[in-house]
C-alpha positions as CSV (number, residue, x, y, z in Angstrom):
1,M,0.0,-0.1,0.0
2,G,1.6,3.3,-1.2
3,T,1.9,6.5,1.0
4,I,0.0,9.7,0.1
5,D,2.1,12.7,-0.7
6,P,1.5,15.5,1.9
7,M,1.7,18.2,-0.7
8,K,-1.1,16.5,-2.7
9,L,-3.2,15.9,0.3
10,R,-2.9,19.7,1.4
11,Q,-3.9,20.6,-2.3
12,I,-7.0,18.5,-2.1
13,I,-8.1,20.0,1.3
14,Q,-7.6,23.5,0.0
15,E,-9.6,22.9,-3.1
16,Y,-12.4,21.3,-1.2
17,F,-12.7,23.9,1.6
18,S,-11.8,27.2,-0.2
19,F,-14.3,29.7,-1.4
20,T,-14.3,31.7,-4.5
21,R,-14.3,35.6,-4.2
22,G,-18.0,35.7,-5.0
23,E,-18.9,33.1,-2.4
24,R,-16.9,35.0,0.3
25,I,-18.8,38.2,-0.5
26,G,-22.1,36.4,-0.4
27,L,-21.3,34.8,3.0
28,I,-20.3,38.2,4.4
29,V,-23.6,39.8,3.1
30,L,-25.7,37.0,4.6
31,I,-24.0,37.4,8.1
32,V,-24.6,41.2,7.9
33,L,-28.3,40.7,7.1
34,I,-28.8,38.3,10.0
35,L,-27.2,40.8,12.4
36,L,-29.5,43.5,11.0
37,L,-32.6,41.6,11.5
38,L,-31.6,40.7,15.1
39,V,-31.0,44.4,15.8
40,V,-34.3,45.5,14.1
41,N,-36.3,42.9,16.1
42,K,-35.0,44.5,19.3
43,V,-35.4,48.1,18.4
44,F,-38.8,47.8,16.8
45,F,-40.7,47.5,20.1
46,Y,-39.1,50.8,21.4
47,F,-40.7,52.8,18.7
48,E,-44.1,51.1,18.7
49,E,-46.8,53.0,20.3
50,P,-48.9,50.8,22.7
51,T,-52.7,50.6,21.9
52,P,-54.6,52.5,24.5
53,A,-56.6,50.1,26.9
54,D,-60.4,50.4,26.7
55,V,-61.0,50.5,30.4
56,K,-64.7,50.8,30.1
57,A,-65.0,47.8,27.9
58,F,-62.8,45.7,30.1
59,N,-64.9,46.7,33.3
60,D,-68.1,45.9,31.3
61,L,-66.7,42.5,30.5
62,L,-65.8,41.9,34.1
63,R,-69.2,42.9,35.2
64,Q,-70.8,40.3,32.8
65,V,-68.6,37.6,34.1
66,E,-69.5,38.4,37.7
67,E,-73.2,38.3,36.8
68,L,-72.7,34.9,35.1
69,E,-71.0,33.7,38.4
70,K,-73.8,35.0,40.5
71,E,-76.4,33.4,38.2
72,K,-74.6,30.1,38.3
73,E,-74.4,30.1,42.1
74,A,-78.2,31.0,42.3
75,N,-79.0,28.2,40.0
76,Q,-77.0,25.5,42.0
77,L,-79.3,22.8,43.4
78,R,-79.5,22.2,47.1
79,L,-81.8,20.8,49.8
80,F,-83.7,23.3,52.0
81,T,-86.8,23.1,54.1
82,F,-89.9,23.4,51.9
83,D,-93.7,23.0,52.1
84,P,-94.8,21.0,48.9
85,N,-98.2,22.7,49.2
86,R,-96.8,26.1,48.9
87,I,-93.4,26.1,47.2
88,D,-93.5,27.8,43.8
89,S,-91.8,26.8,40.5
90,V,-88.9,29.1,41.2
91,G,-88.2,27.5,44.6
92,L,-88.6,24.0,43.2
93,A,-86.1,24.9,40.3
94,R,-83.5,25.5,43.1
95,L,-84.4,22.3,45.1
96,D,-82.1,19.3,44.6
97,L,-84.7,16.9,43.2
98,P,-84.9,15.2,39.8
99,G,-86.7,17.5,37.3
100,Y,-89.5,15.0,36.5
101,V,-90.4,14.8,40.2
102,K,-90.6,18.6,40.6
103,R,-92.7,18.7,37.4
104,N,-95.1,16.0,38.7
105,I,-95.5,17.8,42.1
106,L,-96.7,20.9,40.3
107,S,-98.9,18.8,38.0
108,Y,-100.4,17.2,41.2
109,R,-101.2,20.4,42.9
110,N,-102.6,22.0,39.6
111,A,-105.0,19.0,39.5
112,G,-106.2,19.9,43.0
113,G,-104.1,17.6,45.1
114,K,-102.9,18.4,48.6
115,F,-100.1,17.0,50.7
116,R,-101.4,16.3,54.1
117,S,-98.3,14.4,55.4
118,R,-94.7,13.7,54.4
119,K,-95.7,10.3,53.3
120,D,-98.1,11.8,50.7
121,L,-95.1,13.1,48.7
122,R,-93.8,9.5,48.3
123,R,-96.9,8.8,46.1
124,I,-95.7,11.2,43.5
125,Y,-94.7,9.5,40.3
126,G,-90.9,9.2,40.1
127,M,-90.4,9.7,43.8
128,N,-88.5,6.4,44.8
129,D,-87.3,5.3,48.1
130,S,-83.7,6.7,47.8
131,I,-85.0,10.2,46.8
132,F,-87.7,10.3,49.4
133,N,-85.3,9.2,52.2
134,R,-82.9,11.9,51.2
135,V,-85.5,14.7,51.2
136,E,-87.9,13.6,53.9
137,A,-86.2,15.5,56.7
138,Y,-86.6,18.8,54.8
139,I,-90.4,18.6,54.3
140,E,-92.6,20.8,56.5
141,I,-96.2,20.8,55.8
142,E,-98.5,23.4,57.3
143,V,-101.5,21.7,59.0
144,L,-104.4,21.6,56.6
145,E,-108.1,22.1,57.6
146,Q,-109.6,18.6,57.7
147,R,-112.8,17.9,55.9
148,S,-115.5,16.7,58.2
149,R,-116.3,13.0,57.5
150,N,-119.6,13.3,59.2
151,T,-122.5,14.1,56.9
152,A,-125.8,15.6,57.9
153,P,-128.3,13.2,59.4
154,L,-130.5,11.7,56.7
155,K,-134.3,12.1,56.8
156,M,-135.9,8.8,56.9
157,G,-138.9,8.3,54.7
158,I,-139.8,9.0,51.1
159,G,-136.7,10.1,49.2
160,S,-134.3,9.2,51.8
161,S,-132.7,6.5,49.5
162,F,-132.2,9.2,46.8
163,K,-130.5,11.7,49.2
164,S,-128.3,8.9,50.6
165,D,-127.0,8.1,47.0
166,K,-126.3,11.8,46.2
167,T,-124.4,12.2,49.6
168,S,-122.4,9.0,48.9
169,A,-121.6,10.3,45.3
170,R,-120.3,13.6,46.8
171,T,-118.2,11.8,49.3
172,T,-116.8,9.6,46.6
173,E,-115.9,12.6,44.5
174,I,-114.2,14.4,47.4
175,K,-112.0,11.3,48.2
176,K,-111.1,10.6,44.6
177,E,-107.3,11.3,44.0
178,P,-106.5,13.7,41.3
179,T,-104.8,12.3,38.2
180,I,-101.1,12.9,38.0
181,N,-99.6,13.8,34.6
182,K,-97.1,11.1,34.0
183,F,-95.9,12.2,30.6
184,V,-92.9,14.3,31.7
185,I,-89.6,13.2,30.3
186,E,-86.3,14.2,31.9
187,L,-83.8,14.7,29.2
188,N,-80.7,13.5,31.0
189,N,-82.1,10.2,32.1
190,A,-84.4,9.5,29.2
191,T,-83.9,6.3,27.1
192,V,-84.3,6.2,23.3
193,E,-87.6,4.5,23.7
194,E,-88.9,7.2,26.0
195,L,-87.9,10.0,23.6
196,E,-89.7,8.2,20.7
197,Q,-93.1,9.1,22.5
198,L,-92.5,12.6,21.7
199,R,-94.4,14.0,18.6
200,G,-92.1,14.2,15.5
201,I,-89.2,12.3,17.1
202,G,-88.5,8.8,15.8
203,P,-85.9,6.2,16.4
204,V,-83.2,8.1,14.5
205,L,-83.8,11.4,16.1
206,S,-84.1,10.0,19.5
207,K,-80.7,8.3,19.2
208,R,-79.0,11.6,18.0
209,I,-80.6,13.3,21.1
210,V,-79.0,10.7,23.4
211,S,-75.7,10.8,21.4
212,Y,-75.5,14.6,21.7
213,R,-76.3,14.4,25.5
214,N,-73.3,12.0,25.9
215,L,-71.1,14.2,23.8
216,I,-71.7,17.5,25.7
217,G,-71.9,15.8,29.1
218,G,-75.7,16.2,29.7
219,Y,-78.2,18.9,28.9
220,V,-78.5,22.1,31.1
221,S,-81.4,23.4,29.1
222,V,-84.2,22.0,26.9
223,D,-83.2,24.7,24.3
224,Q,-79.9,22.7,23.6
225,L,-82.2,20.4,21.6
226,F,-82.0,23.1,18.9
227,E,-78.5,22.0,18.4
228,V,-79.1,18.4,17.6
229,Y,-78.6,17.7,13.9
230,G,-81.8,17.2,12.0
231,L,-84.1,18.0,14.8
232,K,-86.5,20.8,13.4
233,P,-87.0,23.9,15.6
234,E,-90.7,23.4,15.4
235,V,-90.6,19.9,16.8
236,V,-88.3,21.1,19.7
237,Q,-90.8,24.0,20.3
238,E,-93.9,21.6,20.3
239,N,-92.4,19.3,22.9
240,K,-90.8,21.7,25.2
241,T,-93.6,21.5,27.7
242,K,-93.2,17.8,28.0
243,L,-89.4,18.0,28.7
244,K,-87.4,18.8,31.8
245,V,-83.6,18.7,32.6
246,D,-82.0,17.6,35.9
247,T,-78.4,19.1,36.0
248,A,-77.2,17.1,39.0
249,G,-75.4,14.7,36.9
250,I,-73.7,17.1,34.3
251,R,-70.1,15.8,33.4
252,K,-67.7,18.6,34.1
253,L,-64.5,19.6,32.3
254,D,-61.3,20.0,34.4
255,L,-59.2,22.7,32.7
256,N,-56.2,21.9,34.9
257,F,-55.8,18.3,33.9
258,M,-57.4,17.5,30.5
259,T,-55.3,17.5,27.3
260,A,-56.1,19.7,24.3
261,K,-57.5,16.8,22.5
262,E,-59.8,15.9,25.5
263,L,-61.0,19.5,25.8
264,A,-61.6,19.8,22.0
265,A,-63.8,16.7,22.1
266,H,-66.5,18.9,23.7
267,P,-68.7,20.6,21.0
268,Y,-68.4,24.1,22.7
269,I,-64.5,24.1,22.4
270,N,-62.5,23.9,19.1
271,F,-59.0,22.6,19.0
272,K,-57.4,26.1,18.7
273,D,-59.2,27.3,21.8
274,A,-58.4,24.0,23.6
275,Q,-54.6,24.6,22.8
276,R,-54.8,28.0,24.0
277,I,-56.2,26.9,27.3
278,V,-53.5,24.2,27.6
279,D,-50.7,26.9,26.7
280,F,-52.1,29.4,29.2
281,R,-52.1,26.6,31.9
282,S,-48.4,25.7,31.0
283,K,-47.2,29.3,31.4
284,N,-49.4,30.5,34.3
285,G,-50.1,27.4,36.3
286,Y,-53.1,26.2,38.0
287,I,-56.4,27.8,36.8
288,S,-58.4,28.6,40.0
289,N,-61.0,30.8,38.4
290,N,-62.7,30.0,35.2
291,N,-63.4,33.6,34.5
292,I,-59.9,34.1,33.4
293,L,-60.8,32.4,30.1
294,V,-62.7,35.6,29.3
295,T,-60.7,38.2,31.1
296,D,-57.5,36.9,29.3
297,S,-59.3,36.7,25.9
298,I,-58.8,32.9,25.7
299,I,-62.4,32.5,24.5
300,G,-65.3,34.9,23.7
301,I,-68.0,35.9,26.1
302,E,-70.7,34.2,24.1
303,Q,-68.7,30.9,24.0
304,F,-68.1,31.2,27.8
305,Q,-71.8,31.7,28.6
306,K,-72.5,28.2,26.9
307,L,-69.5,26.6,28.3
308,V,-69.5,27.8,31.9
309,F,-72.0,25.2,33.1
310,Y,-69.7,22.4,32.0
311,L,-66.6,23.7,33.9
312,K,-65.4,22.4,37.2
């Protein structure tokens, strides 16, 4: 094996790594341009005039967010002492009972029914043992005037049989229990078969209603049915009086632990917004107040109004 001439090797290296005059000039120009760009990038912000902040608009936005929080707190379900004969629809809406039970309490009262003891509430359609045992201690019923069971003395003789029959009929009419309207569907617990009972909703649409319910984590309003694909607005409007929602089981989103992909799976959050939430969390740490989504312009106010009910 022959040896390589050192002079020849040096010539090869020089030819391989040397630059022509034009290449050297181009390299110098490129370096100068890079340095200029770096300098301009730093200097530019010193001459840029900051946009004046709209304090009024920001305060208005904060006020809207605070009102949303107050409304959310006011709408939170809880148990409190109540008289089923006197509580109105607003009070029932705040009471921690399934929506269909509350609807049937009102239907029973509208039909003329009265609750004379706590046990009477147990007869309401949909009030099972577990629900009743949880709420029984909060029921306070004002003593009702008892109807006299004694009827006037009957005159014996001609016509006495006729009068007796009339009195018996009246007594029977008084004791007759009013009919309870059972056709009230609670959206968050309804099955496909139950939803098919509604006018204008067949097997396909009822499955879509259930699928959308699973996707958003449960309905917070009957009006969300307008968002179900293929469900006509007039059909929703026609069936609204037959529907109620119980928000106790709504599935919440955890902004501090969910990934962007998991957040974007919710219909009210697109992937771009989900990524902004995750980026904000990474830079600023734990999100302790959901209002920051609006105050830091991560999402818009209208989107936040729809989403707030699904946030932990």
